[in-house]
N, C-alpha and C positions, 0 to 999 in steps of 0.2 A: 358879828352876827346881826343880820337885819331881819326882824320878824315882828309880827303883830303883838299886841299886848297880851294875847292869849298864851303865847309861848313863854314859859318861865325861863329867865336868862341863865339860870344854873342848870335846871333839869333838861332844857332844850326840847321839851315836849309840852303839849297842852294836857296836863294831868287832870284826871277826873276829880281828884281831891281839891285841887286848886279851883276848878270850875265850881264845885259845890260851895266852897268858901266865898268865891266872888258872888255867887247867886244868892246865898242865904245869909252871908255875913257872919258865919260862925263855923266851928269845926263840925262836920257831919260825917257819920260813919254808917255803913250798911250793916244791917243785922240779919243774918240768915234765919229762915224758918222753913219748916217742912209742913206743907199743907195736906199731905197724904195723897198726892196725885200719882198717877201712873203715866204711861207713855203709849201713844198709838203704834209705836214701832216695837212694842213688847206684847201688847194684848191681842194682836192679830188684825186690828182695824187697818193698819198700814203695813205691818210686818211683825215678825217675831224675832226674839233674840237680842234686839237692840243693836246699837252701833258696836263695832268690833272692839272699841276701846272703853266702853261705858261700864263703870261700876260706881254708882253715886256715892258709895261710902268713901271713895277716894277724896271727895271734896266737901263732905257733909260733917260739920262739927257734931260731936257726940251729944251735945245738948239739944240738937234739933232732931227729934223723933216724932213721927206722926201721931203717936198715942199721947204725946204731951200737948196740952192746949197751947195755941200759938201765943197767948198772953204770957205763959210761963217761959216759952222759948224766947220771946222778945225780951222779957225781964233779964234772963241770964245773959243774952247777947249784949244788951245795953249796959249792964253792969260791967261786963268785960271791957267794952270799949271806953266806958267812962274812966275806969281805973287805969287802962293801958294807954289811952290816947287823949284823955281829958275831953272826950267828945261831948258836945252840947246837945245836938239834935241827931235824929236817925232816919234812915230810909229802911223800911222792912223789905227784905229781899226774899221773895218766894222762889227758891232755887231748885230744889230737887225734882227731877223729871220734868213733866210738861204742865205748867201751872195755869194754863187756860183750858186744859183738857178735862172738862166736866160740866155738869149743869150750871147754867149762869147763876142760879140761886145759890149754889155752893160757892162760886167765885165771889159773888156779891157779899155773902156772909163773911168769908175770910178776909177779903180786902177791906171791908168797912170796919171789921174788928181791929185790924192792924192800924188803920187810920184814926181810930178813936183815941189812941194814946196821945196825951198832950205834947209829948216830946217827939212824936213822929211827924215828919214833914211830908212823907210820901211813901210810895211803894215802887219796887222794881220787880217785874214779873218775867221769869225765865220761861220761854216757850219755844215752839217749833213753827216754821212758816205754814205748815199744813194743819195747824190746830187753833186757828183764829176765826171763830164763827162771827157773823155779823152781830149777834147778841153780845158776845164777849167784847168786841171792839166798841160797841155802843156803851157798855158798862164802863170800860176804861176811859172813854171820852168824857162821860159824865163825871167820873171821879177827878179827872184832870182839870175840871173847871175850878176846883178849890184846892187841889193838892198836886204835888209833883208826882208824875207817873212816868216810869220808864218801862218800855217793853224790850226785853232782851231776846233777840232772835238768833237761834243757833243755825248759822249757815255752814261753818267749818271749812268748806271748800266751794269755789265757784265752778269746779270742774265736775260735770255730771258723771263722767266715767269714774272719778274718785268717789263721789257720793254713792254710786252703786257698789263699788268695791268695798267700801267700809260699812255697807248695809245701813246707810243713813235713812233711806225711806222717803226722801223728798228730792225735788229738783231745784236747780237754780231759778227756773221760771216761777216756781211756787214762792221762793224767797222774794223775788222781785215783785210779785203780785201782793204779797203780804206787806212789804214796805210801802207800796203805793196805797194800799187800803188803810194803813196806819198814818200816813202823812197828812198834814194840815188838820190835825185833830187836837193839837195842844199836847201831844205826847212826845217824850224823848224816845228815840230808837237807838238801841245798842245792837251791834252785830258781833257774834262770837266766831272766831277763826282759830284754826289749828295749823301749824306747819310741821311737815315731816311725814305725811302719809306715804304709804308704799307707792312708788311710781311718780311721786311729785317732784317737780324741779323748782329751783329758786325762781327762775323766770316765769314759770307758770303761776307760782304763788303771788308774785308781785303784781300780776294782772288784777288781783283782788283789790289792791290799794287804788288802782285806777277806776275799778268798778265803784268802790265806796265814794270816790271823789265826785261821781256824778249822781249820787243818791242823797235823799234827805236823812242821812244817818248822822246821829249826834255823837256817838261814842263807839269804841271798839274794845273788845277783849281778845288778846292774842296769847297763845301759849304753845309750847312744843308738844308734839305727840309723845305720850308716855304710856307705858303698859302697867297695869295693875293686875293682881291675881283675879282669877275667875272670869277672865275675858278671853275672847278669841285672839286679841292682839298678843296677850301673854303667850298663848300657844304658838303663834307665829314667830315670836322672838325665840322661843326655845327650839323650834324646829328649823330655824335659820331662814325662814321666808320673809322676815322683816328685820332690818337693822335700824336702830334709832340714829338720828343725826347727832353729830357732836356739838358740844357747847359753842365752839368757835363758829361753826356753820350757823347755828341758831342766832347767835348775837349779831353776826354780820347780816343775816337775812332780815332780822327784826329792824335793824338800822336802815337797810335799804327800803323796807316797807314804810317806816316812819318818814323817811325823806320824801316819799311819794304820797303821803297822807296829808290832806289839807289841814291847815292849822286850826280850822274851826272844829274839827273832830276831836273830842277828848279821848284820852287813853285810860281805860279802866284797869287793864291787866296786861302784863308782859311775860308772865311765867305761870306754869301750873306745877303743883307738887302733890304728892300723895304720902300718907303715913308710911313710915318705914316698914311696918308689919305687912303691908300689902303691895309695896312698891316692887316692881320687877325690873324695869329699864326705861330710860337711862337713870343712872344713879349719880346725879350731879351734886347732891347734898348741899343745895343752896337754899337760903331763905329768900322770900319774895323780894325783900329790899336789896339783897345782894345781886339778884338778876337785874333789877331796875338799874343799879349803879354800874353793872357790867355794860348794859346798853348805853347808858348815859355817857360813860367814860369813852366808849367807842365813838359816839357822836362827837364828843369833844376832840378826840384824836383826829377825826376826819375834818373837824371844823364845820360840821353840818348841824342841822336841826330839823324838826318835823316840818315837812312841806317845802324844804329848801329846793328840791328839784322842780317843784311846780313854779316857785318864784323864778328860778333860772329860765324855765320855758317861757314865762311871761315876758321877761326882759329880752330874751332872744327874739320873740315875735315882734 
C-alpha cells in the first residue's frame, strides 16, 4: 500500500479519531448535547414534516434533553467517554436538529458556555446549508480564532431530484454556497451523506465523492438509509414502496466511495444505527465498530485504501 501519512496502515482510511490525536496530541471524544433547536424544514419556514427519515430520537442519547442545562449534558457525556475510552479532552457536539437556526445571541450563549469548560477543545455544530446567516458565520469565525470549530453540513445527496423526493428542503446549490461562505475562515467543514435513498444508484452516489474531492471539505460522515418509527420512510417500508439496501451492497459502495475520497478528508462515521425499540429496517444488528471493520476488511481484501483510485489516476496521467 502506498499512501500518505494520513492513511492509517491498518485501518486503510484517514479516521477522524486519528486526525484529532495527531492535531491535539491526546485522545479526544465528541460529546453530544441538545441545545433546544428546531428545524426550518419542520416549522414552515422552508417546509413541514421534516425529511422522510428523520426522527432525532434515533441518534440522541437519553442524557441529552433540551430541558437539561448543557453543562449537565456535557458532564454526563464526558464521564461516559472518560470511563469507556479514557478520553482526555472533548469536543462538544451540538447535534439535534439545526444548531445555527436561532438568534445569534442564543448561539453565542450556548457555544461559549460549552467552550468555557477547561477540558473542552472546541465545538462541532450540526446544521443545514440553508441555515447559516452571515451573523452565525461571523460568530463561528470569531470562536475559531481560539478554539477548534467544525461545522457539520447535512447534504445527504447531491441529486436535487432525490433531495426533493425525501423532502429535504434545500438544494445542492445551497450546499455549495454554504461551503464557499464557510471556507477560508479557520473552520473545519464536515459533510453528512446517506446511501440508499429510493431511486438512488451506486454510480450516482459515487459522484458525491468526486464532488467532495473538489471542495474545501475536511471530513465526511456516511451511513446507510434506515427507517425508524414515526417517519414517512417507515410507512414506505411497510407499504412496499421502499426496500432498504443489503449490507453487502452498502459495504461495497462505502469502499468504492472511500477509494475515490481524497486522503486529506477524514472519515467521522461509516454507519448509522437506531435503538431497537424504534428501529424498523434494515435490521443488521451491528455495532459501529463492527461496520467499521466490515468496511476495512473489504478494503484489505481488495488491496485498496482511501484515495487509491485518485492516486491511480494521477499515475496514469
